[in-house]
N, C-alpha and C positions, 0 to 999 in steps of 0.2 A: 407528601408534597414538599418540594425544595423551598426553603425560606429565601426571602429577598435579603441579600446581604447589604448592609448599610455602613458607610464610613461617615463619622461625624467630624466636621472641621470647624472649630470655633475656639478662639483664644480664651474664652471665659470657662473655667472649669465647672462652675455652677450651672452654666447653660448646658454643657455637654452631659453632666450628670442628670439634669432634668429631662433632657431629650432621651437619654438612654433608658431612664425609668419609664417614660411614656411609651417608647417603642417596644420595650421588653414585655409589655402587656399584650402585644399583638402576636398571635400564634404563627403568622406567616412572615414576620420580619425579625431579622437578627442583626444586632449591631456588632460588627466584626472588628472595629477599631475606632480610635479617637485621635485626632490631630489637633495640636494647639497653634499651628501656624501654617501658612500656605505651602512652604517648602516641605514640611513634614507630610502635608496632605498629598502632595505629588508623589513623594517617596512611598507612602503607604498605599496609594492607588496603584502604583507599579507593582508592589509586592503582593497586595491582597486581592486586587482586581474585583472590588465590590460591585454589585449591581447598580447601586445608587450612592452618590456622595452628597450629603447635605452640607452645603458650603456657606460659611459666613463671608463677608466682603473684607472688612477692615481687620486684618490680622498682621502681626509683626513679621519681619523678615521677607515675607512674600504675601501680598494681599490675595484675596479670593478671586479677583478678576484675572490676575496674571496666572494664578494656579489653574484656573479654569482653562485659560488659553493653552497652557503647557500640557495639561491632561488631554485636551481635545486634539492638539497637534500630534501627540504621540499615538493617537488612534486607539486609546485604551477602551475596552468594552464597558465603560462606566457611564451612567446617566447622571448629569449634574443638576442638582436642585439647589437654588440659592435661597437661603433663609437669612434675612437681614432686616435691620430697622430702617435702612435706607430705602426709600421708595421713589427717588427722583427718576424722571424719564431717562436721563443720561446714563444712570447706572443700569437701568433695565435694558436699554438699547445695546450698551457695551457688553453686558453679560450674555444676552441672547446671540449677539454677533460672535462672541467668544466660544459659544457652544452649549450654553446652559439650556436645559430642556424645560425648566420651570423657575418661577420666581415668587417667593412668598415673603410677606412682611412678618416680623416677629409678633405682631399683635393678632395674627391669624388664629383661628380656632384649631385646637389640636387635631380634631377630626379632619380638617382640611390638609394638615401636614401628612397625616397617615394616608389619606386619599391621594395626595400628590406623589408620595413615594410609590404607591402601587401603580398610578397612571404613568409616571415617567419610566418605571420599570417595563411597562408594556410598550413603550416607545411613543407615548403621547406627550403633549405639552400640557403644563398646568401652571396657571398664574392666579394670584390673589384677584378677587373680583374687581377691585378698584384699578389694579394694574391692567387687567384684561380690557376694561372699558377704555382706558387711556390709550392703549395700543391700537384698539380698533378705531378710535376717533382719529388718532394720528395717521394711520394708514389710509383711512377714508378721505381725510382732508388732503393728504398728499396726492391721492389718486385724482380727486376732483380738480385740484389746482395744477396737476401735472408737474409737480416739483420733485426733485430728488428726495428719496426717503430720508437721507441723513446728510448733515454737513460733516465732512471729514475733518477730524481734528488733527493736531500735530501727530505725525506717524513715527512713534518711537518703537524700536525693536523690543522684543521680550527682554533681552539682556539689558538694554538701556533703562527699561522700566524697573527691572530688579535693582539696578544701581541707583536709580532715582530714589526708590523707596529707602534703600539702606543709607544713602547720603542724608536724606531728610530725617531719618531716625537717629542721626548723629554719628554714623560710622565713618571712620577715616579709611583711606585707600588700602592700608595694610589689612585692616579688619575685613573690609569688603572682599579683598582678594582671597583671604582665608575662607570666608563664608561661601564663596562661589567657586572655590578651587581653581582660580585663575591667577595670573601674575599681576603684580602691582601695575606694571606697564600697560597691561590690557585694561585694567580698571581705569587708568588715566585716559586711555584712548576713548573708551566708551563714555566716560564722564564728559570729556571735551565735546564729543559728538552730540550728546543730548543737550549740552549747554548751547551749542551752536544752533541746533534745531529749534530750541525754545527761545533763543535769544535772551537767555538768562545766564549771567556769568558770576553769580555768587551763591553761597550756600543758603543764605537767608531767602533769596529769591526762589531757589529750588524748593526750599521747605514750604514757602507760602503757596507755590504752585501745586506741590504734592498734597497739601491740606485742602486746597480749593477743589482739586480734582478727585478727592476721596482716596488717594493712594495711601495716605496715612491719616490717623486722627490727630488733632492738635495736641492732645494730652500725651501722646506717645513721644512727640518731639520734646515736650517739656520734661518728661521722665528721662529721656536720653541725655538732655542737656545737663540735668542734675548728675546723672551717672558719670558723664565724661568730664564734668567740672568745667564746662565751656559755655560761654554766652553767645557763641557764634550762631547767628541765624535766629536768635530768640527775640529780636526786636519786633514788636507788634503782635507777638503770639498771644499775649494776654487778651487782646481784643478778638483774636481769631478763635479762642477757646469757646466751644459751644457747651451749652448746659447738658450735662450727662447725669443720669441717675447714679446715686452713690451705691457702693457695693451692697449695703444693707437692703436697698430696694431690689437689686438683682437676686439676692438670696431669697427675699420674700416672694418675688415673682416666681422663682423656681419651686419654692416650697408649696405655693398655692396652685401650681400647674395641675396636679392630680385632682385637686378639689374643684377648681373652676372649669377644668376641661379646656384650658387655653395654653398656648405656647407662652412661656415667660415673656412678658412684655417689658417695655422701658429699659431694655438692655442694649448697650451700644453694640453696633454691628462688629 
């Protein structure tokens, strides 16, 4: 019997290692690769063509939402399964619209993750129970009240979203151009377009917007600020920082996965 090939995409090494150990115990599942950011996930998906991609949301360079959009747009024969600590309705709606076949929170039982991989491989959808209930309630209410299913948000192109993330992470035009293999002039053009669409005309404002929309996590901008030695856009970030579990908690969660039978929890998306 041919095994289900799986690509793991998560920026936390300890999480990838824990997931690989968990899935390696299944005779019908094989982990064929690991990606530590969204751009790497897209490249590996193109090269490996895995049956299922287990995708995190908040990753550096390219987040899981945009990576999902790009993989779906290319028509690759991969089923996308989101595994994240974010369970907000906005994330769920955006990811399902982008092409995700399933959405699990990281506090889910390991048996549910394994079942989700098998079900999405078959072509079925699979969601954590709490998310399924909210989706059903949302669509039921929308049907009864006869309202549009979703409010459309600012429509940024895939390239503009990539540049938004890189700017918010502290990248300058030359670095962004190099990362995306485009000219500095093209970066400047896209940057101006996204600023005009959002009516935000400074880096600090773009950073706050990116954090609020989950494009990046606030600690990433803080780390980028230290790396670049710049305070630009850092005002107010201390208040925006949300409480995240320390690395020791992540390691403990991964180490306990095999014992407790749960996906490592309390790990940032």
